[in-house]
C-alpha positions as CSV (number, residue, x, y, z in Angstrom):
1,M,175.1,168.7,138.8
2,S,173.4,171.6,137.1
3,D,172.5,174.8,138.9
4,T,168.9,173.8,138.8
5,G,169.7,170.5,140.4
6,R,171.7,172.1,143.2
7,E,168.9,174.6,143.9
8,N,166.3,171.8,144.1
9,R,168.6,169.8,146.4
10,R,169.0,172.9,148.6
11,R,165.3,173.4,148.8
12,H,164.7,169.7,149.6
13,D,167.3,169.8,152.4
14,A,165.8,173.0,153.8
15,S,162.3,171.5,153.9
16,L,163.6,168.3,155.5
17,G,165.3,170.3,158.2
18,K,162.1,172.2,158.9
19,R,160.1,169.0,159.1
20,Q,162.6,167.4,161.5
21,S,162.7,170.5,163.7
22,R,158.9,170.6,163.9
23,Q,158.9,166.9,164.8
24,A,161.4,167.5,167.5
25,R,159.3,170.3,169.0
26,E,156.2,168.2,168.9
27,G,157.9,165.4,170.9
28,G,158.5,163.0,168.1
29,A,156.8,162.1,164.9
30,W,155.5,158.6,165.6
31,R,152.5,157.7,167.7
32,R,150.9,154.3,168.0
33,D,147.7,154.0,166.0
34,E,145.5,151.0,166.9
35,R,143.7,151.1,163.6
36,L,146.9,150.8,161.7
37,E,148.1,148.0,164.0
38,R,144.9,146.1,163.3
39,L,145.4,146.8,159.6
40,A,149.0,145.4,159.8
41,A,147.7,142.3,161.5
42,A,145.1,141.8,158.8
43,A,147.7,142.2,156.1
44,A,149.9,139.7,157.8
45,Q,147.0,137.2,157.7
46,G,146.8,137.6,154.0
47,H,143.9,140.1,153.7
48,R,144.1,142.4,150.7
49,L,144.6,146.1,151.3
50,S,143.6,149.0,149.1
51,P,146.4,151.1,147.6
52,S,145.8,153.9,150.1
53,E,145.9,151.5,153.0
54,R,149.2,150.0,151.8
55,I,150.7,153.5,151.5
56,Q,149.4,154.5,155.0
57,L,150.7,151.3,156.5
58,G,154.1,151.8,154.8
59,F,154.6,155.3,156.2
60,Y,153.4,154.0,159.6
61,N,155.8,151.1,159.6
62,N,158.7,153.3,158.5
63,G,158.0,155.7,161.4
64,K,157.6,152.8,163.8
65,A,161.0,151.4,162.8
66,A,162.6,154.8,163.1
67,A,161.1,155.3,166.6
68,E,162.3,151.8,167.6
69,A,165.8,152.7,166.4
70,E,165.7,155.8,168.6
71,G,164.9,153.6,171.6
72,L,161.2,154.5,171.9
73,D,158.7,152.0,173.2
74,V,156.6,150.9,170.1
75,T,154.9,148.0,171.8
76,G,152.0,150.0,173.2
77,G,152.7,148.9,176.8
78,N,152.7,151.4,179.6
């Protein structure tokens, strides 16, 4: 790996660590969003989503899966 590649990797790792630290301080990164839950249900029924909606839903679902893997309740129940 070139010196430039190593430096870019170091910067990426540093920014990732900062983001994870901020998320830990804020009590977790994932919060249930009813609008996105409705959007996911509509997509499951075959409704077309705009590109930005697909991207938002992808990030939301990735966060939801990570929260579930950490043992957090992602069902919305109290």
